[in-house]
C-alpha positions in Angstrom: -16.9 118.2 -135.4 -15.7 120.6 -132.8 -16.4 118.1 -130.0 -15.3 114.8 -131.5 -12.8 115.5 -134.3 -9.8 116.7 -132.1 -9.7 113.2 -130.6 -9.5 111.4 -134.0 -6.4 110.4 -135.8 -5.9 112.4 -139.1 -6.7 109.4 -141.3 -9.9 108.7 -139.3 -10.8 112.3 -139.5 -10.5 112.3 -143.3 -12.6 109.2 -143.6 -15.3 110.8 -141.4 -15.2 114.0 -143.5 -15.8 111.9 -146.6 -18.8 110.2 -145.0 -20.2 113.5 -143.9 -20.1 114.8 -147.5 -22.2 111.7 -148.4 -24.7 112.2 -145.5 -25.2 116.0 -145.9 -27.2 116.0 -149.2 -29.7 113.5 -147.6 -29.9 114.9 -144.1 -28.2 118.3 -143.9 -31.5 120.2 -144.1 -33.3 118.1 -141.4 -33.4 118.3 -137.7 -32.0 115.2 -135.8 -35.6 114.3 -134.8 -36.6 114.2 -138.5 -34.0 111.6 -139.4 -36.1 108.5 -139.1 -35.5 104.8 -139.8 -37.4 105.3 -143.1 -35.1 108.2 -144.2 -32.1 106.1 -143.2 -33.4 103.2 -145.3 -33.9 105.5 -148.3 -30.3 106.7 -147.9 -29.0 103.1 -147.8 -31.0 102.2 -150.9 -29.7 105.2 -152.8 -26.1 104.5 -151.9 -26.4 100.8 -152.7 -28.1 101.7 -156.0 -25.1 103.9 -156.8 -22.8 100.9 -156.6 -21.4 101.4 -153.1 -20.4 98.3 -151.1 -22.2 97.4 -147.9 -18.9 98.1 -146.1 -18.9 101.7 -147.4 -22.5 102.4 -146.4 -21.8 100.9 -143.0 -19.0 103.4 -142.5 -21.2 106.3 -143.5 -23.9 105.1 -141.0 -21.2 104.7 -138.3 -20.4 108.4 -138.7 -24.1 109.2 -138.5 -24.4 107.2 -135.3 -21.5 109.1 -133.8 -23.2 112.3 -134.6 -26.3 111.1 -132.8 -24.2 110.0 -129.8 -22.8 113.5 -129.4 -26.3 114.9 -129.6 -27.6 112.4 -127.0 -24.8 113.5 -124.6 -25.8 117.1 -125.1 -29.4 116.2 -124.3 -30.8 117.3 -127.7 -32.3 113.8 -128.5 -33.0 110.6 -126.7 -33.0 108.0 -129.4 -30.4 106.9 -132.0 -32.1 105.2 -135.0 -28.9 104.3 -136.8 -27.7 101.0 -135.2 -30.8 99.0 -136.2 -30.5 100.1 -139.8 -26.7 99.5 -139.8 -27.1 96.0 -138.4 -29.0 95.0 -141.6 -25.8 95.5 -143.6 -23.3 92.7 -143.5 -19.7 93.7 -143.9 -18.1 91.0 -146.0 -14.4 90.5 -146.8 -13.3 90.9 -150.4 -12.0 87.5 -151.7 -8.3 87.0 -151.8 -7.0 87.5 -155.3 -3.2 87.4 -155.6 -1.8 89.7 -158.3 0.1 88.4 -161.3 3.6 90.0 -161.0 3.6 90.8 -164.7 0.4 92.7 -164.4 1.6 94.5 -161.3 4.7 95.6 -163.1 2.7 96.9 -166.0 0.6 99.2 -163.7 3.6 100.4 -161.8 5.8 101.1 -164.8 2.9 103.1 -166.4 2.5 104.9 -163.1 6.1 105.9 -163.0 5.6 108.0 -166.1 2.9 110.2 -164.6 3.2 109.8 -160.8 6.6 108.5 -159.7 5.8 109.1 -156.0 2.8 106.9 -156.1 4.7 104.3 -158.1 7.4 104.2 -155.4 4.8 103.9 -152.7 3.1 101.0 -154.5 6.4 99.2 -155.0 7.1 99.6 -151.3 3.7 98.2 -150.3 4.1 95.2 -152.7 7.6 94.5 -151.2 6.6 94.8 -147.5 2.9 93.8 -147.4 2.1 96.9 -145.4 -1.3 98.5 -145.4 -2.1 101.5 -147.7 -2.2 104.0 -144.8 1.0 102.6 -143.2 2.9 103.4 -146.4 1.3 106.7 -147.0 1.9 108.0 -143.5 5.5 106.6 -143.2 7.9 109.4 -142.2 11.7 109.6 -142.9 12.5 109.3 -139.2 10.8 105.9 -139.1 13.3 104.5 -141.6 16.5 103.4 -139.9 19.2 102.4 -142.4 21.7 101.7 -139.6 19.5 99.2 -137.8 17.9 98.0 -141.0 14.4 98.5 -139.7 11.1 100.3 -140.6 8.7 101.4 -138.0 5.0 101.8 -138.8 3.6 104.2 -136.3 0.0 104.5 -137.6 -1.3 101.0 -137.8 -4.8 99.6 -137.8 -4.4 98.1 -134.3 -2.9 101.5 -133.1 0.2 99.6 -131.9 3.5 100.5 -133.6 5.1 97.7 -135.6 8.7 97.2 -136.6 9.8 95.2 -139.6 13.1 94.2 -141.1 14.4 96.2 -144.1 15.0 93.7 -146.8 17.7 94.4 -149.5 15.3 95.3 -152.3 13.3 97.6 -149.9 16.6 99.2 -148.8 17.6 99.9 -152.4 14.1 101.4 -153.1 14.2 103.7 -150.0 17.8 104.8 -150.6 17.0 105.8 -154.1 13.8 107.6 -153.1 15.3 109.3 -150.0 18.5 110.4 -151.9 18.0 114.0 -150.9 18.1 115.1 -147.2 14.9 116.1 -145.5 13.2 116.5 -142.1 12.6 113.4 -140.0 8.8 114.2 -140.0 8.7 114.5 -143.8 6.6 111.8 -145.6 8.8 109.2 -147.3 6.5 109.1 -150.4 5.5 112.5 -151.6 3.2 113.9 -154.3 4.2 116.7 -156.7 3.5 119.2 -154.0 5.9 117.5 -151.6 3.0 116.3 -149.4 2.0 112.8 -148.3 -0.5 110.9 -150.5 -4.2 110.9 -149.5 -6.9 108.7 -151.1 -4.3 106.2 -152.4 -6.9 103.7 -153.5 -8.6 106.3 -155.7 -5.3 107.3 -157.3 -4.5 103.7 -157.8 -7.8 103.0 -159.6 -7.2 106.0 -161.9 -3.7 104.7 -162.8 -4.9 101.1 -163.2 -7.8 102.1 -165.5 -5.2 103.3 -168.0 -3.6 99.8 -168.3 -4.9 96.9 -170.2 -4.7 94.4 -167.4 -7.2 92.5 -165.2 -8.6 94.6 -162.3 -7.0 94.3 -158.9 -7.1 96.6 -155.9 -4.3 98.3 -154.0 -5.0 96.1 -151.0 -4.5 93.0 -153.2 -0.7 93.8 -153.0 -0.9 92.9 -149.3 -2.7 89.7 -150.0 -0.1 88.8 -152.7 2.8 89.4 -150.3 1.3 87.1 -147.7 0.5 84.3 -150.2 4.0 84.4 -151.7 5.5 84.4 -148.2 3.7 81.1 -147.4 4.4 79.6 -150.8 8.1 80.1 -150.1 7.8 78.2 -146.9 7.8 81.2 -144.5 6.4 80.8 -141.0 2.8 81.8 -140.6 3.5 83.0 -137.0 6.2 85.3 -138.3 4.0 86.5 -141.1 1.2 87.3 -138.6 3.7 89.6 -136.7 5.0 91.1 -139.9 1.6 92.0 -141.1 0.5 93.3 -137.7 -2.4 90.8 -137.2 -3.5 90.7 -133.6 -3.8 86.9 -133.7 -2.6 84.2 -136.1 -6.2 83.2 -136.8 -6.5 86.3 -139.0 -3.4 85.2 -141.0 -4.8 81.7 -141.4 -7.1 82.9 -144.2 -4.0 82.8 -146.5 -3.1 79.2 -145.6 -6.7 78.3 -146.1 -6.7 80.0 -149.5 -3.6 78.0 -150.5 -5.4 74.7 -149.6 -8.6 75.7 -151.5 -7.2 77.9 -154.2 -8.9 77.9 -157.6 -7.1 76.1 -160.4 
């Protein structure tokens, strides 16, 4: 952690810390040389048996492998047993499931009663198609009412992205940012005035209190993209808006529209 963590972005560091908390009960009392393929396989079986997705277990193993790489550079070990075990787990994409707007409204309205900051963040994500971390890490200084733009600085591709501020988003932000604040202050804040962390978990907790079909926070992004194309929007402009590195990534939405279930 002393060697590697200072070079990581805050969101990546938090994700690594979460994986370390999962790895520690299984391996914390062992030396690195005692962590064998067999013990890694037992860890995978236990995590999968607890209901974790293959993608989650792969992320945990990626952190374990990074630990081994640090140890190899230091000369403490010569062999990393993790990659071979990790390669046996296929990271599959969750299916695209657009959200019914009535069900989305039900969850957000219920959320406004108990967690208005998270409700505003969720509305913003639904109206812009941004990723969860992009909304949670957005700062006041990245919202330019004069130019009518929003700049996402912390993106998945690590390249800043600027989008147009549509009227409904402008109204939402002007209401939420009614009080003055510092330019580095998070736009969407919890009760302590801090940025939201573990948004997906908070979302699941709020969703569980509503009598609507299950959908994930990330499904808001899928819904935005599907509605964009249904309204005749350009797929190339959508790719830039969503921050996809190539339009081939965005084509999954047009393919869904062709093959969508009845």
